[in-house]
C-alpha positions, 0 to 999 in steps of 0.5 A: 500500500502506498504511503498516504493511501486512505488519508484525507485532508486535514480534519477529513475522512477517507478518500479526500473528504474534508469532514470540517467542510461537510459539517459547516455545509450541514450547518449552512443547510440547517440555517436555510432549511429551518425557516423554510420548514417553518414558513411552508408549514405556516403557509400550509395552515399547519403547525410549524412543528410539522414542517420541522419533522418533515425536514428531519425525515428529509435529512435522516431518512432520505439523506442516508440513501444513495440516490443523490449525494448533494440533493436535500429534501424537506417540505417544499413551497411547491406543495404549499397550496395543495397541502392547504387545500387538502387540510381544508377539505379533509382535515389535518388528520387525513393528511398523514394517510394521504402522504403515506400512500403517496410515498408507497406509490413513489416507491412502486414507481421507482421499483418499476424504473420510471425515474429515469424518464425525468432525465430527458430535460432540456438545460433551458428548462432546468435553468428556467426552473431555477430562475422561476424558483429563485425570483419568487423566493427573493420577493417572498423573503423580502417581507420577513426580511423586514418583519412583515408578512408576505401578501400571498402569491408570487405575483402579489408579492412582486406587485406589493414590493414597492409599497412594502419598501416604503412602509419598511422605513417608516417604523424604527423596528422594521427598519432595524430588521431590514438593515439586519437582513440587508447586511446578511445579503451583502455579507453573503456576497462579499464573504468569499473575498475574505482571507482564506482562514476566515472564509472557511466560516460560512457567511450565514453563521457569521450573519446569525451571530451578528443578528443574535448580538444586535437582537440582544441590544436594549431597545431592539425588538425584532421577530425571532423564531418560535417553535413549540413541542416537537413530540407533542405534534406527532399524530399517527393516523388511525383506522378512521383515517385509513377508511377515508381512502374509499373516498375518490377525492382522497385517492385523487389527492394521493395521485396528485401528491405523488405526481407533483412530489416526484416531478419536483424531486427528480427535476430538482435532481437534474438541476442539482446535477448541473451545479456540481461535477460529482456523482450523478443522481440515480433517479430510480433510487432517488425516487424510492428514497423520496417515497420512503421519506414520504411514507415516514412523514405520513406515519408521523402525520407530517407534511409531504416532502420533496427535494428542495432547490434552495437547500440543495444549492446552499449545500453545493455552494457550501462545498459539500461533497458527500451525503454526510452534510445533508444527513447532519442537517436533519440531525441539527434540526432535530437536536435544536428543536428538541434540546435547544428551542431557547437558542432558536428563539434568539435568531432573528427571522430577518437574518434567515430571510436574508440568507434565503434572499441570497440563495434566491439570487444565486438560483435566479442567475441573471447572467444566464439570460444574456448568455443564453440569448447569445448562444441560442435564442430559441433556447432563450425563449424556452428558458424565459417561458419556463421562468414566467409560467412558474412565477405566474402559476406554480413549479409543476405547471411551469416545468410542463409548459417549458418542456412543451415549448422545448418539444415544439422548438425541437420539432421546428428545428428538425423540420427544415425543408427546402422547397424550390420550384421553377419553370424550364421550357415545357417543364415545371420543376419542384425540388425538395430537400430536408425533412418534410413533416406536417409542420411544413405542409403549408409550404409544400402545398403552396409549391405544389399549387405553383407548379400545378398552375404553371400551365406546362405540359410536364411536371417533375417533382424531385424528392430525392434529397428528402431525408424524412417524408412523413405521412401528411406530406407524402399523402398530399404529394401523391394526391396531387400527382393522382389528380394531375394524371387523372386530368389527362392534360399534363405529364407528371414525373414523381421521383421519391427517395429511398426511405425506409417507409417506401414500398419494397420492390422485388429484388432483381437477380444479380448477374453473378455471386462474387466476392468483392476482391475477385478479379474480373477474369475469375467472374463467370460471364452473365447469361446471354439474355441478361447481357446489356445491349450496346448503347443505342445511338440517338437521333442527334448522333450521341451515344447514351452513356452506359449504366453505371452505379457512379453515373450520373455524379450525385448532385447536392440535392440527390446525395441519398440516392446516387444514380436515381436520376439516370434510372428515372429516365433510362430505366433502373440499373440495380435498385436496393431491396426497399427502393421506391425511387420513382413513379413515371407517367407511362402514357405517351407524351405528345409534346416536344421531346427532350433531346439527349443533351437536354436530358443530360443537363437535367441529370446534371441539375 
């Protein structure tokens, strides 16, 4: 064994993990999680202690699993409205059964491996989701930052912000609280420039210490945390609550909780994975872990839990590398709530709100918007739509709309079709390349109408450069050809690409079976009836070129079917087993005939 193997950094554990960093990161996450747990519980119409219980379960149960190393779970703001509606409709005692059944259903979804489907998410949607969470978080926490209550929804918080600022500095105590919160935000931004040894102390801990000192000064009356008896708030569901599962409304609530909690957790996992370069999330394992956490929360009668971006980003930014930090944060929540409630009562709420405002700014990432605009304006639109819908509605709705916008953008970009039509002599020509899908059907119809109304004796539709021809475009083109041929007034030639969807043609018997490296002398001669006739001499005295796989040279619009134009005029040479290269009108053509030179020019483009 080499010297030093198994040793970590100073004060660390094995494999180079810094134990001191993990502990300080857990304290930072604890400080971020504590006000969120209390705030979500109060906003949901439940006791604050239930939010702390869910946070403890998120740390001690989910935190020890191997699904995600750095993602932190607990009661989430995205479920606030749903929890409030459920409590109002079915009572707080029924909430535990609903959360328990949702957790069991999540475990089942993870066991049948449905978690991986949440990996397929655009980076624009992820960044839009982060911004959509960060912006409302900043505005909602700006109110407790000044010891005030937020009006309600994200839109109401944003619209009421100017009046809130004016009201804050008209009262001395709210002004002191606001200054404490603002000082916390500023300290969070500038602390990274502090000297090395000092910088290892989390800025949030320094801000909390300063806040406690200021709150202890005579004449200062700012709001501090208030937590009741944690054990007395535990409510185990009984038979009466389980009997309520026969109610279809309760089953609907179970399904809704399952979908939203799973989506938020796994979308958050995708976002957190983009914040660090460590081990990636195991999506199915994480979904099972989230289900186990919700099952325990349900048994304890607590709030439902999901992975939370604010806590997870704080964990990453604090330098955590393992799941030890998120597990310890649950332990700190439990210890402080049980053993040191008096210490929690010393922490000003405005300081904790300042910590969350800073986290919201980091989630918002304003620099990402101009960066995305420069890189890809289509993705910028998707990112902006996702952010806007989340702010206006909720997290799940915004992500779903963002995903839909991303799919539409991808479909439009995949359906790049070039359609060119022109008239040359007695022939109206249409050349199409690219992916012909229903999204470009109006463009195709306009081009077909243009060549159809040209009044020429011949129409040639060249689709050899089309790489994908969907049913809508193919049906439209074939209907056009049938109508024109039925009119008996125009000769129509349709050249189709060799696509997998084409109808198979019977295979022609080859002249002889031979290996690629066999010499011409060793190959058996073809039977007399299959030997090609000598090239006939045309009226112009020119001889037709012999059929060759390399002639005519492939043009830019016919690279997928080299030689198909020659076959269209002089007969197929050796089509593939699934080739449907052309449809030609076999009726005699009474108009002026193309000369050999004209045909050669057509083949050359």
